[in-house]
C-alpha angles and dihedrals in degrees: 000000000000115000116265114253116260094221127079097040092161091049092050093050092052091048086078110088094209092051093049091053094044094047092050095050095040094050093049089049091049092052089054090047092055090047088055094046090053091049094047092055093049092045094048091051093046093050098045112010085216126132088197090059090052087057091046091054090050089050091052090057095043105039097070089060091064094045100039104026099090092043091048089052092053091047091049089057092048103042140037108294092204090052092051091051092049094050093047091045089055091050091049090050091053091047093052091047093051092046092048096049093046091050101046090047092051094241097115118116131186089253093053091047091053094049094047091048088052088055089050091051093048094049092046091049092049093050100040100083090046091050094048094046095046095076097080087058092054102052142026115277095253090052095057095097091053093045093050091047092048088052088056090051089054092048094048091045089053089053087066102033097047098055090040090058094042094050097071090047091054091045096047102038100027130252095291105040091033090054089051092055090048088055091050090050087054089052089057092048091053090049091055090054090048089055092050098046096072089054091067116099123207139171106240114251115245115257117240138194090268089089089075091059126087120252090247091055091050092049090052089048089055093052091047091050091054093046093051097042108089095202101041094044091051092052094046090051090048092050095044092050092051092045094052101037107028114017095064089078087085092064089050096051095099089058093046091050092051103035107025099035102020090223100125125199093337091055091048091054090050092050092049092046097053091045090054093044090053090052090048091052090049091053093050092048094048093045093051092045088066099182132111097200108097092017095116092058090047090054093051091043091049091051091052094046091047092054092043094051092048090050089053091046091054093059104035120101095189110099096203092051088049090055092052092046093050092049089055091045091053091051092049094044092054094046091050096048099041093042091052092048091051093051092048092050093049095046103041123084114248094242090056099038099091093054094046093048091047087062089045088053092049091054095058096037102040099032099063093045094051092042092049090051091054095041092047091053091049092046091058088059107034105018135263102281102056099057092047093044092046092049093049093048092048089050091052089053091052091048090054090052092048092051087083087070096051092099090052090053090050094048097046104034113015098050 
């Protein structure tokens, strides 16, 4: 057969019926998710007036990923990934409905909000490895980089659309009732995805001897696979380093906007917006590129540019320069993360993919939270710039050391 053309990566990804259906349902669901996240923040603040409680709600959504992630990865390799997604989507739909009804009727309490957010975090953590590892079943192998990048475009688009739709609800109905209607809109978005999921058609994966092993044995097998695989281990180390040492700047942006640039809430929204727009542009570029050759170098280059831009952001006092720098950082961060995920998905056997991607997911969910906690504590003592600058410079040093493994990544994953 003649080689597939390199151009038109987005077009090729959408040529797959399964992927078109999945992308449509997933994007609608993500818009609802961001509507709910916006409403939860407003509701938590209205109920408690406590910044600590805002952090506690964030912890409730994040903590289950650490506890359940490796188990969810093993289950995703053992069972039907589509079935796991459908069950968890149903649970998320029920959670959003309960939260919405309790809120619009005025019965919601801070304790209920915490518990229901914990349910959300657990269901999301259980579904994440199955979601990430489903892509190779939706598209041809050569189209995986474009499909993963298009998914990121959908996610970053939902970051804008969801809060934009939730804002008028909060303004018109108030922070409590408006949040309740945002939750009910999320319920509808989950229901749409539940209707679409049965329309997907897959060839069942062959069953292997792994089903006779315990989940703990399978989790250990996943960690050993990563440790022994020269390409995957290098990418996981690269991602984890960036997540711990560079990515936490996003959580510190409200403080930078207020203290470093004296721009307040409006400046914070502008910083977040340009960072997201940069990520969106990176997703579109990577999706349209549509080739895996050269992807390893792009991942390492993206990691270096991301760290360099954050280092520059930490020391600049010019707000307009900071906006340009953060846009570039968002582009590089997206290219690094999506490129690494694409390489891992192309180079990992299907029966191991869920476990490997569960560790990948832990790196970008747990890393920023832990890094932000440490950087925030340091910033209270020595100022904002030094912790962020130090983390970015240390990350650049690690990237230089990991460059020795670039050829291994190319040989084992790219080709």
